[in-house]
Structure formats: C-alpha cells, structure tokens
ZAMARGU-4260 file (C-alpha; in steps of 0.2 Angstrom, whole numbers, plus 5000, padded with zeros to 4 digits):
<rodrens>
0) 4816/4985/5080 | 4824/4998/5067 | 4837/4992/5055 | 4851/5002/5063 | 4847/4994/5080
5) 4847/4977/5072 | 4864/4980/5064 | 4871/4986/5080 | 4865/4970/5089 | 4873/4959/5076
10) 4889/4969/5078 | 4889/4976/5060 | 4899/4992/5061 | 4897/4995/5042 | 4881/4989/5032
15) 4880/4994/5014 | 4868/4988/5001 | 4866/4993/4983 | 4881/5005/4983 | 4882/5015/4966
20) 4895/5029/4963 | 4895/5040/4947 | 4906/5054/4941 | 4902/5068/4929 | 4911/5068/4912
25) 4905/5084/4905 | 4890/5096/4902 | 4883/5086/4887 | 4887/5069/4893 | 4878/5059/4907
30) 4888/5054/4922 | 4898/5038/4921 | 4894/5025/4935 | 4910/5016/4941 | 4903/5006/4956
35) 4888/4996/4952 | 4877/4989/4966 | 4890/4984/4979 | 4885/4977/4995 | 4896/4973/5010
40) 4895/4972/5029 | 4910/4973/5042 | 4908/4968/5060 | 4920/4973/5074 | 4936/4962/5074
45) 4933/4957/5056 | 4944/4960/5041 | 4935/4961/5024 | 4946/4962/5009 | 4943/4970/4992
50) 4954/4962/4978 | 4954/4965/4960 | 4964/4973/4946 | 4968/4991/4945 | 4952/5001/4940
55) 4940/4989/4947 | 4932/5001/4959 | 4940/4995/4975 | 4947/5012/4981 | 4931/5021/4976
60) 4921/5009/4986 | 4932/5010/5001 | 4934/5029/5002 | 4915/5031/5000 | 4913/5024/5018
65) 4922/5039/5024 | 4914/5052/5012 | 4929/5053/5001 | 4923/5046/4985 | 4930/5060/4974
70) 4927/5077/4967 | 4909/5078/4960 | 4905/5060/4964 | 4887/5055/4966 | 4884/5041/4979
75) 4867/5032/4980 | 4864/5016/4991 | 4849/5007/4996 | 4856/5006/5013 | 4872/5015/5020
80) 4875/5014/5039 | 4891/5017/5048 | 4891/5013/5067 | 4872/5012/5067 | 4869/5029/5058
85) 4862/5032/5041 | 4875/5042/5032 | 4867/5044/5015 | 4863/5062/5019 | 4878/5067/5029
90) 4886/5084/5026 | 4904/5087/5025 | 4905/5093/5043 | 4897/5077/5048 | 4909/5066/5038
95) 4924/5076/5046 | 4917/5069/5063 | 4918/5052/5056 | 4935/5052/5049 | 4949/5049/5061
100) 4938/5046/5076 | 4927/5033/5070 | 4936/5027/5054 | 4954/5029/5050 | 4960/5029/5032
105) 4977/5023/5026 | 4979/5029/5008 | 4989/5020/4995 | 5000/5034/4989 | 5010/5041/5004
110) 5020/5054/4995 | 5004/5062/4988 | 4994/5060/5004 | 5006/5068/5016 | 5008/5087/5017
115) 5026/5091/5011 | 5026/5106/5022 | 5022/5097/5039 | 5032/5086/5049 | 5027/5068/5052
120) 5023/5072/5070 | 5011/5085/5065 | 5002/5073/5053 | 4999/5061/5067 | 4994/5074/5080
125) 4981/5082/5068 | 4968/5068/5072 | 4971/5069/5091 | 4969/5088/5091 | 4954/5089/5079
130) 4944/5077/5090 | 4950/5084/5106 | 4959/5068/5112 | 4976/5076/5116 | 4985/5092/5113
135) 5002/5100/5115 | 5016/5089/5123 | 5004/5075/5126 | 4999/5073/5108 | 5018/5074/5103
140) 5022/5060/5115 | 5008/5050/5107 | 5014/5053/5090 | 5032/5047/5095 | 5024/5032/5103
145) 5014/5027/5087 | 5029/5030/5076 | 5039/5018/5087 | 5025/5005/5086 | 5024/5005/5067
150) 5043/5004/5065 | 5047/5022/5059 | 5055/5029/5074 | 5067/5016/5078 | 5081/5020/5083
155) 5077/5039/5083 | 5058/5042/5086 | 5060/5060/5090 | 5070/5064/5074 | 5057/5055/5063
160) 5043/5064/5071 | 5052/5081/5066 | 5055/5076/5048 | 5044/5079/5033 | 5038/5067/5020
165) 5052/5071/5008 | 5065/5067/5021 | 5059/5049/5024 | 5059/5033/5013 | 5044/5027/5004
170) 5042/5013/5017 | 5043/5026/5032 | 5030/5037/5024 | 5018/5023/5022 | 5020/5017/5040
175) 5018/5035/5045 | 5001/5035/5037 | 4996/5020/5047 | 5002/5028/5063 | 4991/5043/5058
180) 4976/5032/5054 | 4976/5023/5071 | 4981/5038/5082 | 4963/5041/5088 | 4959/5022/5091
185) 4945/5021/5078 | 4933/5007/5077 | 4936/5005/5059 | 4952/5005/5049 | 4951/5007/5030
190) 4968/5001/5023 | 4971/5005/5005 | 4986/4995/4999 | 4995/4997/5016 | 5010/4986/5012
195) 5013/4990/4994 | 5028/5001/4997 | 5036/4991/5011 | 5050/4978/5011 | 5045/4960/5015
200) 5051/4961/5033 | 5043/4978/5037 | 5027/4971/5028 | 5026/4957/5041 | 5028/4970/5055
205) 5013/4980/5048 | 5002/4965/5046 | 5006/4960/5064 | 5001/4978/5069 | 4985/4977/5059
210) 4981/4959/5067 | 4983/4967/5084 | 4970/4980/5080 | 4959/4966/5074 | 4962/4956/5090
215) 4957/4972/5100 | 4940/4972/5091 | 4944/4985/5077 | 4935/4982/5061 | 4945/4983/5045
220) 4942/4985/5026 | 4958/4980/5017 | 4961/4984/4999 | 4975/4975/4992 | 4983/4967/4976
225) 4994/4955/4987 | 4983/4939/4988 | 4996/4932/5000 | 4993/4946/5013 | 4974/4945/5010
230) 4975/4926/5013 | 4984/4928/5030 | 4973/4941/5038 | 4956/4942/5029 | 4940/4934/5036
235) 4930/4937/5020 | 4936/4942/5002 | 4926/4952/4989 | 4933/4950/4972 | 4928/4966/4961
240) 4929/4968/4942 | 4923/4984/4933 | 4914/4990/4948 | 4905/4974/4952 | 4907/4961/4965
245) 4909/4945/4955 | 4913/4933/4970 | 4913/4933/4989 | 4918/4921/5002 | 4931/4915/5015
250) 4949/4915/5009 | 4948/4896/5008 | 4933/4897/4997 | 4939/4911/4986 | 4958/4907/4985
255) 4957/4888/4987 | 4942/4884/4976 | 4937/4900/4966 | 4921/4899/4957 | 4922/4914/4945
260) 4933/4913/4930 | 4940/4931/4934 | 4946/4925/4951 | 4955/4910/4943 | 4963/4922/4931
265) 4969/4933/4946 | 4977/4918/4954 | 4985/4912/4938 | 4993/4930/4936 | 5003/4928/4952
270) 5022/4925/4948 | 5028/4909/4955 | 5041/4895/4953 | 5029/4886/4942 | 5026/4901/4931
275) 5044/4904/4928 | 5049/4904/4910 | 5031/4908/4904 | 5021/4923/4902 | 5008/4926/4916
280) 4990/4922/4910 | 4997/4914/4895 | 5004/4898/4889 | 5017/4906/4878 | 5035/4904/4883
285) 5044/4920/4889 | 5060/4926/4881 | 5075/4919/4890 | 5092/4928/4889 | 5107/4918/4884
290) 5124/4925/4890 | 5138/4925/4877 | 5153/4916/4885 | 5155/4908/4902 | 5159/4924/4911
295) 5151/4940/4904 | 5159/4956/4908 | 5151/4967/4921 | 5140/4982/4915 | 5142/4991/4931
300) 5154/4988/4945 | 5157/4998/4961 | 5165/4996/4978 | 5167/5006/4994 | 5153/5018/4990
305) 5151/5033/5002 | 5137/5046/5002 | 5136/5059/5016 | 5120/5068/5022 | 5118/5081/5035
310) 5111/5070/5048 | 5117/5052/5042 | 5128/5044/5030 | 5130/5029/5019 | 5143/5019/5030
315) 5157/5010/5022 | 5166/5000/5017 | 5153/4990/5007 | 5155/4974/4998 | 5159/4976/4980
320) 5143/4976/4969 | 5142/4970/4951 | 5128/4971/4938 | 5130/4958/4925 | 5120/4956/4908
325) 5107/4943/4909 | 5098/4938/4925 | 5095/4953/4937 | 5105/4954/4953 | 5096/4965/4965
330) 5101/4975/4980 | 5091/4969/4995 | 5089/4978/5012 | 5076/4986/5023 | 5069/5003/5019
335) 5081/5017/5024 | 5097/5006/5022 | 5105/5017/5009 | 5101/5007/4993 | 5094/5022/4984
340) 5109/5033/4988 | 5121/5019/4982 | 5111/5017/4966 | 5112/5036/4963 | 5131/5036/4965
345) 5133/5022/4953 | 5123/5031/4940 | 5131/5048/4942 | 5116/5055/4950 | 5126/5060/4965
350) 5143/5067/4966 | 5157/5056/4971 | 5169/5060/4985 | 5184/5063/4974 | 5181/5076/4960
355) 5185/5070/4942 | 5196/5080/4930 | 5186/5085/4914 | 5169/5078/4909 | 5162/5065/4922
360) 5161/5049/4912 | 5148/5042/4924 | 5135/5055/4918 | 5134/5047/4901 | 5126/5032/4910
365) 5110/5042/4913 | 5103/5040/4896 | 5102/5023/4887 | 5109/5010/4890 | 5106/5014/4909
370) 5089/5018/4915 | 5082/5021/4932 | 5066/5013/4938 | 5061/5023/4954 | 5051/5016/4968
375) 5036/5029/4967 | 5026/5037/4952 | 5029/5054/4960 | 5048/5052/4959 | 5047/5049/4940
380) 5048/5066/4934 | 5040/5073/4918 | 5047/5060/4906 | 5048/5043/4913 | 5058/5030/4904
385) 5051/5013/4898 | 5057/5004/4913 | 5047/5016/4924 | 5037/5006/4937 | 5045/4989/4933
390) 5055/4988/4949 | 5041/4978/4958 | 5041/4965/4944 | 5059/4961/4947 | 5056/4954/4964
395) 5061/4936/4967 | 5046/4924/4964 | 5048/4917/4982 | 5045/4935/4989 | 5031/4939/4977
400) 5021/4924/4980 | 5024/4914/4997 | 5012/4900/5000 | 4994/4906/5001 | 4991/4902/5020
405) 4973/4906/5024 | 4968/4913/5041 | 4962/4899/5052 | 4943/4898/5054 | 4937/4906/5071
410) 4929/4894/5082 | 4910/4895/5084 | 4908/4905/5068 | 4900/4896/5054 | 4907/4896/5037
415) 4924/4903/5043
</rodrens>
C-alpha cells in the first residue's frame, strides 16, 4: 500500500515530515532557512495548534500548506501530502485548485488581506465562482448567509455585503475573512490568528463557529498567541521557537505540565492576577503610579458626544466619560459600537457638532501629552507614537487570561 493510501486510510488530511523553508537574502549571500525540519499531521475533525512567539515560523509553516510560503521561498520536505496527494512539485495552477476548495486560509491581517476596491460580498463569492460552486444571485445569497453566520451581517447583512473593507470595523473585517475561508466548505481550515482583532464576546462566537466546523469533520490548523483559545479548541499543540518544534502534545500535557523551558516561559508571560505588580517573565516589581491627593482632576472629560455618518450615527445621549491620571479606565463594547468615533471626537480628530470660534483648543491634544494607540498597524500612519500597538496590553487581566480550560479528551482516542 502506498504512503498516500495509508495516510488516507488513517484519516490524515495533511502529512508533513522534515519541512524546511528558506528565503533568499541577496546575490552574494546564501538563503536563510527559517523553518527547520517541522513535522506535523492533521486528521479530519482534528484541530492542531501552532503556538510560539512572533517570528518563530508559525505563519510560514501554516501558509506553506497552501503554497503561500512567500516570494522567493524555497520549500523542501521529506514528505508533503495534502488530501493524499504529493504536493512537493505542485505548480501555481495546481495550488490555486487547492486554495479555497480544499483548504481555506484565514489571514491574520484583515486590512491588508482584503482588497480595498472590492466589497465584502465580492471577496466571499470569489471562492464560489472560481471553483464553479455558485454564481450570480445564488453566490450573493450564500455570501449574505455566511456574513450572518459569523456575526458581520447582523442586523443588516445586505448592507455589510455591499461595503468595502475600509467601511467596516477591524472585527468585522476579520470575521469577513473567516466567512470567505469557509465559503466553499473546504476540508481544511488554516486559521492564522483568527481572534486577534475581536472583542471577547465576538471571539467566543468565532470559536463556536470553528468548533461547529470541527464537529462536521473539517480539519483545522490554528496559529495563535492566545493560549486560552488554544486550550479550549485544540486537540494537539506544537510549540515553535526559531523555526523548530520544541514540544508537542495534548493541551493538558503542554499547558498543564510543560516539559520544555521555552513553553514554561510562554506560560509565565501571560498576564494574570498573580502577575499583577510584577514584570512578566521577571521577578522585578513593576512601577506603580501613586495619585497625588484623594481625587485627582480628570485629564479628559466628555459627555453627550454625537458623531453623524452617512449611513449611521453615534447615538446619544451617552454617559459622561472621564479619563483620570493613574490606573487606565477603558471604554468597553462590541466592535462597531462607536468607541473609535467617540475617541476621535474627544481628541479633536473629528469636528464637533457646534463650531468653536477661533483656534480649536481640542486640536492641541493631538501631540503630547495625548497620544492615540490605534487598533491596527495599517492605521498607524508614517510616524507612530511610542504608545503604538500598546492597546492590547491595557486589557484587564481577567479578559486576557481566563482559566486555561483544556478541551475534554475524546472517548476512544488514546492520549487525548
């Protein structure tokens, strides 16, 4: 029996052994290898998670499965089979037949991945029309249905399908990518940080959707920094560091009793109530702000904000919002709930309803001492401030690190 037939009989949708990926660095320099001998397998209905710090090779490994390692990449493997087919010598035309139909990819940067000139509906229907699944009105209805499933279209699915990426929030764009990835009902979903840009409530909805696909027999490769998400959905975890898999096992084994020092350091770096007041991965005490006086004066104070758009508006009246010196007070709410518009009005980045005579005093807030930390690198502009990208670090510890609840072992499967 051939290797491909053996893998199919075992239910292995993906079988990789000794994967190495190199990138060119220049005419006089040898290529640099960034993935060193990675081996993994994924069965139908199984979720395999890749975890590790940024730059560890997780995304390159995941994207290699659909032939998207990167420009100039050289891929070698002792074994590389997808759905029983040896893909080591696949041409770009053959890879295009794999992408979308056999494997759906959810990229981690929705703003860059989506075409700014196309509507969200067109992004989703592309996979349907390319593979001859549906066309015209039927494909459009399927796109609206998928947007509703992932929570983008509620309560106006037709409107969301007609909007472009820049007209949607970061969370809506990310869920739109998920809808596009599952449009053709692929056997494999490669989810590269699918919950990074989402609020906790929407994150739970996306995870529930992915779990439904797993229950239906879809295989999944999940790339994530969120170990709480990985613990709840993954069947097996591969920990990567510098392009090498340093530890592998079930969530209970890897997260509950890690064997490798690097895995223990990853777990120690998760913010929690226990680590409050101390620097992560260090025993040093973190600096603590001590307010002067019992009732420090607000730095920013606003009430009754209103911002009008062509299709929707920030509805008022709003409760008064105050930002005090010292511990951060955050504005919480689901994506698309007007938080960004309110912030822009407070910082003078949107015009207020009533014009002000003379210079606008709020515009002096744009430079120091007020800085804006945006929710996506592509929004930062050419000169990001020192607070750039720090918004995620300000989330409450109980939201950053819920209890690591591992997925229960499946009956009849040893080592699960």
